[in-house]
N, C-alpha and C positions, 0 to 999 in steps of 0.2 A: 663225492664231496658235495654236501647240501648245506651250504652256509648262507645265512641271512646277511645282507649287507650291513645290518646294525650289530651283528655279533662280532666280537673281536676274533681275529684269526689267531690260531694257536701258534705261537712263536717260541715254544719251549725248547726247540732243538738248537736254539742259539744261532740260527741262520741270520746273518746280517741283512741279506736280501729280503727275507720275509719281514723282518722288522721295518725295513725301509718301505716295503709295500704296505705294511699296516699303517705307517705314518702318512703315506700318500692317500690311503683310503680315508683315514680320519680327516685329513685336510680337504679332500674332495667332498666328503659329506658335509663339512662345515661350510664350504663354498656353496654347495647345493642349497643348504638351508638359508644362507644369506640371499641367494637369488630367489628362492621361493618367497622369503619374507618381502623382498623388493617387489616381486610380481604382485603379491597380495596388496601391498601398500599402493602401488600404481593402479591396480584394479579398483581399490576403494576410492582413490582420488578421482579416477575417471567416472565412477558411478556418481560421486558427489558433484562432479562437473556437469554430468548429464542432468541431474536433478535440479541444480542451480540454473542451468540453461533453460530447462523446461519452465521453471518458475518465472524466470525473466521473460521468456516468450509469452507466457500466459498473462503476466502483468502488463507487458507491452500491448497485447491485444485488448486487454481490459481498458486501458487508458489511451488507446490510439486516437480517439476523437477529442481528447482534452483541449488541444489548441483551437480546434474548430468550435467546440462548445463555448470556450471562453470568449471567442469572437461573437457568438450569438447572444450573449447575455445583455449587451446594450440594446438589442432589439426587444428583448423581454422588458427591460427597464422603460423603454419608450412606449410600448403597449400599455404597461401598467400606469405610467404617467397620464396617458391619454384617457384611460378609464377613470382614473382618480379625478382628473380635471373635469371631465364630463359630469361625474357624480356631484362634485362640488358646485358646478354650475346648474345643477338640477336637471340635466339632460337625461332623458329616458328613451330616446328614439331608437330607430332601427340601427343607426350608425353605432351607437354606444353598445347595443346588444351584439352587433356584429364584431366589434373590437373585443368585447368580453369573450365571445365564442372563439375568436382567433387566439386570444391569450390562453384560454383553457386548452385549446388544441396544441398550442406551442408547448405548454407545460407537460402535456401528455407525451409529446414526441421526446422531450428531454428525459422524462421518466423512463421511457423505453430504452434509453441509452444509459441508464443508471445515474441520471442527474436529478437531484432533488433539492428542494428549498431547505435552508437551514431554519429550523424553528427557533426564533430568537426572542420574540416579544414575551416579556415577563419571566424570562429564563435568567439564571445566573450568568454573568459575563464569563465567557470562555475565550481566552486570548488565542486559542487554536482555531476558533470559528468566527470570532468577532473582531472588528477593529473599532475601538472606541474613538468617536469623533469629538465628543464632548461629554461633560458630566453635568448632572442637574441635581440639586438638593431635593429630596423627597422623603417625607416622614412616613408615608403610607406603605412603602416597600423596603425590604432590607437593602443596605448599601451593596453595590455591586450587581444590581438587577438591571436588566435591559429595559429601559422605559420606552424608547422609540426606535424603530428600525428606519433608517434613512435610505438605505440601499440593501435590497435583499441579497443574502448570501446563498451560495449553492455548494452542494457536495457532489462529487462524482465518485460513486461507490463509497469508499471510506476516506477519500481525500477531499480537502477543501479546494474547490475550484475557484471560488471567490469568497472572501470573508464578508460577513454582513457588516455594514457601517451602521453603528448604533450610538445612541445616547444612553449613558449608564448613570444609575442613581448613586448619590453619595448621601451620607447622613445629613439630615437637616440641622441647622444650627439653632 
């Protein structure tokens, strides 16, 4: 007797036991199919979980220095203010050159960790990257253009680490 489990058993002799056996076989095959479907669903869920966990882990590694970087930005601001104040006072000495070199080195270190300045000056106002501190009428540029950057904004990879504080143009009256 060489019967496949998917082929019905011949119950033409009217045997009730064979008919009952056929019903149990069909029920067992249906139960097996349900379990196979369940196993496949759970396997797909687990694979999705593994992919999601890997993405989360990679994202966590990518942004692990974000709190530290945010704490360093005031140091950048102070170095930039020092250079700006020295330039306004007409200073050109070794101290100013040294602070400028330190500022450049600081920006390079930030860049190596995926932290870059937000290019804001003259750009359209973007509420995702800019924080408008005030507005100023200006007929020379379209309304909604960044006129002045009061505090430099920074991105860490593709996320805003700190928005730029800006003055935005409005239509002149």
